[in-house]
KOLRODO-266533 format. One record per atom (N, C-alpha, C, O): x, y, z. Coordinates in steps of 0.2 Angstrom, whole numbers, plus 5000, padded with zeros to 4 digits. Example, Ala and Ser with C-alpha at 12.3 -4.5 7.8 and 13.67 -1.06 7.14 Angstrom:
<rs>
506649725039/506249785039/506649845039/507149835042/506449895035/506849955036/506450005039/506750065040/
</rs>
This chain:
<rs>
493049634969/493249684974/493049664981/493349674986/492449644981/492149624988/492549564991/492549564997/492749524986/493149464989/493849484992/494049464997/494149534989/494749564991/494649604998/495049595002/494049644998/493949675004/493749625010/493949645015/493449575008/493249525013/493849495016/493949475022/494349475011/494949445013/495449495018/495749475022/495349555016/495749605020/495449615027/495849615032/494749615028/494449615034/494549555038/494649555044/494549495035/494749435038/495449425041/495549405046/495849455036/496549455038/496649495044/497049485049/496349555045/496449605050/496149565057/496449575062/495549535056/495249505062/495749445064/495749435071/496049405060/496449355062/497049385066/497249355071/497349435063/497949465066/497749495073/498149495078/497149525074/496849545080/496849495085/497049505091/496549435083/496449385088/497149355090/497349335096/497649355085/498349325086/498649365091/498949345096/498649435090/499049475095/498749475102/499049485107/498049465102/497749465109/497949395113/498049395119/498049345109/498249285112/499049285113/499249255118/499449315108/500149315109/500449385108/500649405103/500349425113/500549495113/501349505111/501449555107/501749455112/502449465110/502649395107/502949355111/502549385101/502649325098/503349315095/503649365094/503549255094/504149235091/504249265084/504749285082/503749265080/503749295073/503949365074/504349385070/503549405078/503749475079/504449485081/504749535078/504649455086/505349465088/505849445083/506349485082/505749395079/506249375074/506249425068/506749435066/505649445066/505649495061/505949555063/506349585059/505849585069/506249645072/506949635072/507349685070/507149575074/507849565074/508249565067/508749595066/507849535062/508149535055/508149605053/508649625049/507649645054/507649715051/508149755054/508549795051/508249745061/508749795064/509449765064/509949805066/509549715061/510249685060/510649735055/511249735056/510249765051/510649805046/510649875047/510649925043/510549895054/510549965056/511250005055/511749975056/511150065053/511750105053/511550185054/510950195053/511950225056/511750295057/511350325051/510850365052/511550315045/511250345039/510550315038/510050355037/510450255039/509750225039/509350245044/508750255044/509650255050/509250285056/508950345054/508350355055/509350395051/509050455049/508550455043/508050485044/508650405039/508150395033/507450375036/506950395034/507550325040/506950295043/506550345047/505950335048/506850385051/506550435055/506250485050/505650505052/506550505045/506250545040/505650515037/505150555036/505650455035/505050425032/504450425037/503850435035/504550415043/504050415048/503750485051/503250485054/504150535049/504050595053/503350625051/503050655055/503050605045/502350635043/501850605047/501250625046/501950555051/501450515055/501350545062/500950525065/501850595063/501750625070/501450695070/501550725065/501150715075/500850785076/501450825077/501950805081/501550885075/500950915071/501050905063/500650935059/501550865061/501750855054/501150825050/501050845044/500850775053/500250745050/499650795048/499350795043/499550835053/499050895052/499250945047/498850965043/499850955047/500151005042/500050985035/499851015031/500250915034/500250895027/499450885025/499350895019/499050865029/498350855028/498050925026/497750935021/498050965031/497751035030/498151075024/497751105020/498751065023/499151105018/498951075011/498851115007/498851005011/498650975004/497950995003/497751014997/497550995008/496851015007/496751085004/496351105000/497151125007/497151205005/497451204998/497151254995/497951174996/498151174989/497551154984/497451194979/497251104986/496651084981/496151134981/495851154976/496051164987/495551224988/495751284984/495251314980/496351304984/496551354980/496551354973/496451394969/496551284970/496451274963/495751254961/495651214956/495251274966/494551264964/494351184965/493851174962/494751144968/494551074969/494251064976/494551034980/493651094977/493351094983/493151024986/493251004992/492850984982/492750914984/493350874986/493350844991/493850884982/494450844983/494750874990/495050834994/494750934991/495050964997/494650935003/494950925008/494050935003/493650905008/493850835010/493950815015/493850795004/494050725005/494750715008/494950665011/495250755006/495950755008/495950765016/496250725020/495550815018/495450825025/495150765029/495350745035/494650725026/494350675029/494850615030/494650565034/495350615026/495850555028/496150555035/496350505037/496150615038/496350625045/495950585050/496150565055/495350565048/494850525052/495150455053/494950415058/495650435049/496050365050/496350365057/496450315060/496550425059/496850425066/496350405071/496550375076/495750425071/495250405076/495150335075/495050295080/495150305069/495050235068/495550195072/495450145076/496150215071/496750185074/496750195082/496850145085/496550255084/496550265091/496050215095/496150185100/495450205092/494950165094/495150095095/495050065100/495450065090/495649995090/496249985095/496349935098/496750035095/497250035100/497050025107/497249985111/496450065109/496250065115/495849995117/495949965122/495549965112/495249905113/495649845113/495649805118/496249845109/496649785109/497149795115/497349745118/497449855116/497849875122/498549835122/498749805127/498849835116/499449795115/500049845117/500049895114/500449815121/501049865123/501549865117/501549825113/501949925117/502449935112/503049885113/503049855119/503449875108/504049835109/504449875115/504449935115/504849835119/505249865124/505949855123/506149815118/506349895126/507049905124/507549845126/508049835125/507249795130/507549735132/507449685126/507749625127/507049695121/506949645116/507149675109/507549645105/507049745108/507249775102/507649835103/507649865109/507949865098/508249925098/507749985097/507449985091/507650025102/507150075101/507450145099/507850175103/507350175093/507550235091/507050295092/507250355093/506450275093/505950325094/505450295099/505150245098/505450335105/504950315110/504250345109/504250405108/503750305110/503050325110/502650305115/502850255119/502150335117/501750315123/501050285121/500750245126/500850285115/500150255113/500250185113/500850155113/499750145112/499750075112/499950055105/500050095100/500149985104/500549965098/500049945092/500249955086/499549915093/499149885088/498449915086/498049935091/498349935080/498849925074/499249985073/499250035077/499749985068/500150045067/499750105064/499450105059/499750155068/499350215066/499650255060/499350275056/500350245060/500750275055/500550245048/500450275043/500550175048/500450135042/499750155040/499650165034/499250145044/498550165043/498450225039/498150235034/498750285042/498750345040/499050355033/498750385028/499650325032/499950335026/499650305020/499550325015/499350245021/498950205016/498350245014/498250255008/498050275019/497450315017/497550385014/497350395009/498050425017/498150485015/498550485008/498350515003/499150445008/499550445002/499150404996/499250414990/498750354999/498450314994/497850354990/497750354984/497550394994/497050444991/497350494987/497050514982/497850514989/498250564985/498450534978/498450574973/498650474978/498850444972/498150434967/498250444961/497650414971/497050414967/496850484964/496650484958/496950534967/496750604964/497250614959/497050654954/497850594959/498350614954/498150574947/498250594942/497750514948/497550474942/496850504940/496750514934/496450534944/495750554942/495750624939/495450634935/496150674942/496150744940/496650754934/497250764935/496450744928/496850754922/497050824921/497550834917/496750874924/496950944923/497650954926/497951004925/497850914931/498450924934/499050904930/498950844927/499550944928/500050924924/500350864926/500450844931/500650824920/500950764922/501550774926/501750724929/501950824925/502550844929/502350844936/502850844940/501750854938/501550854945/501250784947/501450754952/500850764943/500450694944/500950644945/500850604950/501450634941/501850574941/502350574947/502350524951/502650624948/503150634954/502750624961/502950584966/502150654961/501750654968/501550574969/501550554974/501350544963/501050474964/501650434966/501550384970/502250444963/502850404964/503050414972/503250364975/503050474974/503250484981/502750454986/502950424991/502150464984/501550434988/501650364989/501550334995/501750324984/501850254984/502450234988/502450184991/502950274987/503650254990/503450264998/503750225002/503150315000/502950325007/502550265010/502650245016/502050245006/501650195008/502050125009/501850095014/502450115005/502850045005/503450045009/503749995011/503650105011/504250105016/504150115023/504450105027/503550145024/503350165031/503250095036/503450105042/503050045033/502949985037/503649965040/503749945046/504149965035/504849945037/505149995042/505449975047/504950055041/505250105045/505050095052/505350105057/504350085053/504050075060/504450015064/504550025070/504549965060/504849905063/505649925065/505849905070/505949955060/506649975060/506750015066/507250005070/506350065068/506350115073/506250085080/506250115085/505950025080/505749995086/505150015089/504950005095/504750045085/504050075087/503550025087/502950035090/503549975082/503049925081/503349855080/503849845078/502849805081/502949745079/502749735071/502349775069/502949675068/502749655061/502049655061/501749675056/501749625065/500949615065/500649675066/500049685063/500949725069/500549795070/500549825063/500049855061/501149825059/501149855053/500749825047/500449855043/500749755048/500249725043/499549735044/499149745039/499349735050/498649755052/498449825050/497949835048/498949875051/498849945049/498749945042/498349985039/499149905038/499149905031/498449875028/498149905024/498249825031/497549795029/496949845031/496549855027/497049875037/496449915039/496549985035/495950015033/497050005033/497150065029/496850055022/496550095019/496949995019/496649975013/495949975013/495550005008/495649955018/494949945019/494650025020/494150035016/494950065024/494750135024/494850175018/494350215016/495350155014/495450195008/494950175003/494750214999/494750105003/494250084998/493650125000/493250144995/493450125006/492750155008/492750235006/492350255003/493350265007/493350335006/493350344998/493050394996/493750304994/493750314987/493150294984/492950334979/492750244986/492050234983/491650294985/491250314980/491650324991/491250384992/491450444988/490950474985/492050454987/492250504982/492050494975/491850544972/492150434973/491950424966/491250414964/491050414958/490850414969/490150404968/489850464965/489950514966/489450444959/489150504955/488550534959/488150494962/488450594959/487850624962/487250604959/487250594953/486750604963/486050584961/485750644957/485750694959/485550624951/485250674946/484550694948/484250734944/
</rs>
């Protein structure tokens, strides 16, 4: 696991250096062009729907709402850790400020959703990996939750994790390297949060 974690960290650092040297690379432009070639009104709506949970106030609503549900069913520890997934937004914001990479512009890509924050890494992807990834872990760990709930929640969570990177590029909100960096950083944060959650209390 340490090897995987080290590889993710190295991958994120390499991507960070790459975007600092090449803020608008040929790779990013080509990937955006390929993704947006297949655009249509129906897919526009679907991709906006996939991304909506990463925007305020929706992100706060799903975090607090999910935390409240766990609390109502007497899972206090789980409720706390679900709320802690929101800290991923602070991680994203801090790195965005440091790297200061501009968003894609409408003279290069088709922009369906305009945003004002910086581009690297993708805060949506980072948040989805941490929040929905941790929710998937809880569905595996808490056997008292009925399978009719655990399986659909896990399936939807994994679907959100793996579709949001495509969504962000499709909507013209991010470059390919932004979403990959967000995915790597999200996995690192998810690992740290999961280890903390699974740690047995000292007797």
